[in-house]
C-alpha positions in Angstrom: 205.1 -163.9 35.2 208.2 -165.1 37.1 210.2 -165.0 33.9 209.1 -161.4 33.3 210.1 -160.3 36.7 213.5 -162.0 36.4 214.1 -160.3 33.0 213.1 -157.0 34.5 215.5 -157.5 37.5 218.4 -158.5 35.2 217.7 -155.5 32.9 217.6 -153.2 35.9 220.8 -154.6 37.3 222.6 -154.0 34.0 221.4 -150.4 33.7 221.1 -149.2 37.3 224.1 -146.9 36.8 222.3 -145.1 34.0 219.1 -144.3 36.0 220.0 -140.7 36.9 220.8 -139.8 33.3 217.7 -141.5 32.0 215.5 -139.5 34.4 214.0 -142.7 35.9 214.4 -141.6 39.5 214.7 -138.4 41.6 218.4 -138.8 41.9 220.7 -139.3 44.9 221.2 -135.6 45.4 217.6 -135.1 46.4 216.7 -138.5 47.7 217.8 -138.0 51.3 215.4 -135.0 51.8 212.4 -137.2 51.0 213.3 -140.1 53.2 211.7 -139.7 56.6 213.2 -141.5 59.6 211.2 -144.4 60.9 211.2 -143.0 64.5 209.6 -139.7 63.4 206.8 -139.1 66.0 204.6 -137.9 63.1 204.7 -141.4 61.6 203.7 -143.0 64.9 200.6 -140.8 64.8 199.3 -142.3 61.6 195.6 -143.0 61.7 194.9 -141.0 64.9 192.0 -138.6 64.8 192.8 -136.2 67.7 193.6 -132.6 67.1 197.3 -132.8 67.8 197.9 -135.6 65.5 195.8 -134.0 62.8 198.2 -131.0 63.0 201.2 -133.4 62.7 199.6 -134.9 59.6 199.2 -131.5 58.0 202.8 -130.7 58.9 204.1 -133.9 57.4 202.1 -133.4 54.2 203.3 -129.8 53.9 206.9 -131.0 54.4 206.5 -133.4 51.5 205.0 -130.7 49.3 207.7 -128.2 50.1 210.5 -130.7 49.5 209.1 -131.9 46.2 208.5 -128.3 45.1 212.1 -127.4 45.8 213.2 -130.4 43.7 210.8 -130.0 40.7 209.8 -126.3 40.7 206.1 -127.2 40.9 204.6 -124.8 43.6 203.6 -126.6 46.8 200.0 -125.4 46.6 199.5 -127.0 43.2 200.8 -130.3 44.5 198.5 -129.9 47.6 195.5 -129.2 45.4 196.0 -132.4 43.4 196.5 -134.4 46.6 193.3 -132.9 48.2 191.2 -133.5 45.1 192.4 -137.1 45.1 191.5 -137.4 48.8 188.0 -136.2 48.1 187.6 -138.7 45.2 188.6 -141.5 47.5 186.1 -140.4 50.1 183.3 -140.3 47.5 184.3 -143.7 46.0 185.5 -145.5 49.1 184.4 -148.9 47.7 186.6 -148.7 44.6 189.6 -146.6 45.9 191.8 -146.7 49.0 194.5 -144.5 50.3 197.8 -145.8 49.0 200.4 -143.7 50.9 200.8 -143.1 54.6 200.1 -139.3 54.4 199.0 -138.4 50.8 195.8 -139.1 49.1 197.2 -139.6 45.5 195.7 -142.7 43.9 196.8 -144.7 40.8 195.6 -148.1 39.7 198.2 -150.8 39.2 197.8 -150.5 35.5 198.3 -146.7 35.6 201.4 -147.2 37.7 203.0 -150.1 35.9 201.7 -149.4 32.4 198.6 -150.7 30.6 200.5 -153.4 28.7 202.9 -154.4 31.4 202.4 -158.1 32.2 203.5 -157.4 35.8 201.0 -155.1 37.4 203.1 -155.1 40.5 206.2 -153.9 38.7 208.4 -151.6 40.9 211.4 -151.2 38.5 211.5 -147.7 37.0 213.1 -148.8 33.7 210.5 -151.5 32.9 207.7 -149.2 34.0 208.9 -146.5 31.7 209.2 -149.1 28.9 205.5 -149.8 29.2 204.6 -146.1 29.5 203.6 -146.4 33.2 203.4 -143.4 35.5 205.4 -144.9 38.4 208.5 -143.1 39.5 211.2 -143.5 42.0 210.8 -140.4 44.2 213.0 -141.3 47.2 216.1 -142.6 45.4 215.9 -146.2 46.6 215.9 -147.5 43.0 212.2 -148.7 43.1 208.9 -147.1 42.1 206.6 -148.2 44.9 202.9 -147.5 44.5 202.4 -147.1 48.2 205.3 -144.7 48.8 204.3 -141.1 49.4 207.5 -139.8 47.8 207.1 -142.0 44.7 203.4 -141.1 44.3 204.1 -137.4 44.6 207.1 -137.4 42.3 205.0 -139.3 39.7 202.5 -136.4 39.7 205.1 -133.7 39.9 207.1 -135.2 37.0 203.9 -135.1 34.8 203.4 -131.4 35.7 207.0 -130.6 34.9 206.3 -131.2 31.2 204.2 -128.1 31.1 205.0 -124.4 31.8 204.6 -122.6 35.1 201.7 -120.3 34.0 198.2 -121.0 35.3 196.9 -122.0 31.8 199.9 -124.4 31.4 199.0 -125.9 34.8 195.4 -126.4 33.6 196.6 -128.1 30.5 198.8 -130.4 32.5 195.9 -131.3 34.8 193.6 -131.9 31.8 196.2 -134.3 30.3 196.4 -136.2 33.6 192.6 -136.5 34.3 190.9 -135.8 30.9 188.1 -134.3 33.0 187.1 -130.7 33.0 185.5 -130.9 36.4 188.8 -132.1 37.8 190.6 -129.2 36.2 188.2 -126.7 37.7 188.3 -128.2 41.2 192.1 -128.5 41.3 192.5 -124.9 40.2 190.0 -123.8 42.8 191.8 -125.7 45.6 195.2 -124.4 44.4 193.9 -120.8 44.7 192.6 -121.4 48.2 195.8 -122.9 49.4 197.9 -120.1 47.8 195.7 -117.4 49.4 196.1 -118.7 52.9 199.5 -120.4 52.7 198.5 -123.4 54.8 196.9 -126.8 54.6 194.7 -126.7 57.7 191.7 -124.9 56.3 188.8 -127.0 57.6 187.3 -124.9 60.3 183.5 -124.1 59.9 181.1 -121.5 61.1 177.3 -121.4 61.4 175.7 -119.6 58.4 174.1 -116.8 60.4 175.5 -115.1 63.6 174.9 -117.5 66.5 172.3 -116.2 69.0 168.6 -116.3 69.5 167.5 -114.5 66.3 166.8 -117.6 64.2 165.2 -121.0 64.2 165.6 -124.2 62.1 164.9 -127.9 62.0 165.7 -130.8 59.8 163.7 -130.3 56.6 165.9 -132.1 54.1 163.8 -134.5 51.9 160.4 -132.9 52.5 158.2 -132.3 49.5 158.0 -129.1 47.5 155.4 -128.2 44.9 156.4 -124.9 43.3 157.9 -125.6 39.9 156.9 -129.3 40.1 157.0 -131.9 42.8 160.5 -132.3 44.2 162.3 -132.9 47.5 163.7 -130.1 49.7 167.5 -130.3 49.3 168.6 -128.4 52.3 167.7 -126.8 55.7 165.7 -123.6 56.1 167.0 -121.2 58.7 164.3 -118.7 59.5 165.5 -115.2 60.5 164.6 -111.6 60.1 165.1 -109.9 56.7 168.6 -108.5 56.5 170.3 -110.8 59.0 173.9 -111.4 57.8 174.6 -114.7 55.9 178.1 -116.0 56.4 180.4 -118.4 54.7 180.5 -121.7 56.6 183.9 -122.6 55.3 187.2 -121.7 53.6 186.3 -121.8 50.0 185.8 -120.1 46.7 182.7 -118.5 45.3 181.7 -120.6 42.3 178.2 -119.3 41.5 176.4 -116.0 42.1 173.2 -114.7 40.6 169.5 -115.4 40.2 167.8 -118.8 40.2 164.0 -119.2 39.7 163.8 -121.5 42.7 166.5 -120.0 45.0 166.2 -116.4 44.1 169.4 -114.4 44.7 171.7 -117.3 45.5 175.4 -118.0 46.1 177.5 -121.2 45.7 180.8 -121.7 47.5 183.1 -124.7 47.0 185.3 -125.9 49.9 188.4 -128.1 50.1 186.3 -131.2 50.8 184.8 -130.7 47.3 181.5 -129.8 48.9 179.3 -127.2 47.3 177.6 -124.9 49.8 174.3 -123.4 48.5 172.8 -120.2 49.9 169.3 -119.4 48.6 166.6 -116.6 48.9 169.1 -113.9 49.7 168.1 -110.2 49.8 171.5 -109.2 48.4 175.2 -109.8 48.4 178.2 -108.3 50.2 179.9 -105.9 47.7 183.2 -107.8 48.2 181.8 -111.1 46.9 182.1 -112.1 43.2 182.6 -115.3 41.3 186.2 -116.4 42.1 186.4 -114.6 45.5 188.2 -116.6 48.2 186.2 -116.6 51.5 186.7 -117.8 55.1 184.4 -119.1 57.8 182.3 -116.4 59.3 182.8 -113.9 56.5 179.6 -112.1 55.5 178.6 -112.9 51.9 175.0 -111.7 51.9 171.8 -111.1 53.8 168.7 -113.1 54.6 165.7 -112.4 52.3 162.7 -113.9 50.6 163.7 -113.8 47.0 162.8 -116.6 44.5 159.9 -118.6 43.0 159.7 -116.4 39.9 161.5 -114.1 37.5 164.5 -112.1 38.6 163.6 -109.7 41.5 160.6 -111.7 42.7 160.3 -111.2 46.5 157.9 -112.0 49.4 156.3 -115.3 48.3 157.3 -116.8 51.7 158.7 -115.7 55.1 162.3 -114.5 55.0 164.8 -117.4 55.6 168.0 -118.8 54.4 167.9 -122.0 52.4 171.2 -123.8 53.1 172.1 -126.9 51.1 175.2 -129.0 50.5 176.3 -131.2 47.6 179.2 -133.6 47.3 181.1 -134.0 44.0 181.7 -137.5 42.9 183.8 -136.5 39.9 181.1 -136.6 37.2 177.9 -135.8 39.2 177.0 -134.0 42.4 174.5 -135.3 45.0 172.7 -133.6 47.8 173.0 -134.7 51.4 171.4 -133.5 54.7 173.2 -130.5 56.2 171.2 -130.5 59.4 173.7 -132.6 61.5 176.6 -130.4 60.4 174.6 -127.3 61.2 173.9 -128.5 64.7 177.6 -129.3 65.2 178.9 -126.0 63.8 176.4 -124.1 66.0 177.4 -126.0 69.1 181.1 -125.5 68.4 180.7 -121.7 67.8 178.7 -121.3 71.0 181.5 -122.9 72.9 184.1 -120.6 71.2 182.0 -117.6 72.1 181.8 -118.7 75.7 185.5 -119.1 75.9 186.1 -115.6 74.6 
């Protein structure tokens, strides 16, 4: 192993002057823009969870995306979409993945970074990484491709996307070639559209699914037994309200599914930036502005409370009117349901406080 590293070091020393022409690094002309000063207050805020520091983290990530976009021509919202998808995968697989960079969520295994056949899986030299077909790149111009560097990780992804055209279909092909997973392509395209529509990263506000007041009731019903259509558990929370009460998007997201389901009746599915699928069942109808692919925001009316379901299309009235609200987290290959009740209580409380302030 030591001999391999020595050979790599000597080879790099002999060819360091050729790196810009070989395309092994981002180049000195752009390196300074991606090197953040160590005394930047944003860096000192790393790991903090208060609102101010969250805003600083969004600002730092947006700065990195904008700088890399200016250098590579890849739109910032596409870079942000990949970073956010990677972030959701790390959250779903926290036992096997960890955040590598200080600000970004992009993840690569040592073998992906250094090359599958590279005998040194900690290799940081761009020339030898390229020799072994690794993905690692020098994004900040320091002559090294460091797997824990935000600039290097982002440049590695952007360099891959640069091999494809700027059109949406070209972007999809590039994402497919990177992940070889159709679900990843769909999610990243969805995230990209949401970011492009609103022009910002901080899109994680939530709203209660019906207007907050005294015209509804609900309790934790996730996991209780259901018998219609075969025994199964209840994957959601029932919010009982009068027929026709507005149903609202709880999040910034994109409409993924719309139409009839034998169990849920007229139902709607919205995907948010946390890769959570929000399911709205038993609706009496949809807002006319809502279609598959529509971008929505918290509090936006998407339909109305009803009692549809438990039969063929159009079946109504087999139970009292209510909204079935469920949430499902994407793990990359499968989705799994989790209890929405704690989130509903939190969103309701937060919205009541906002209403009082106003």
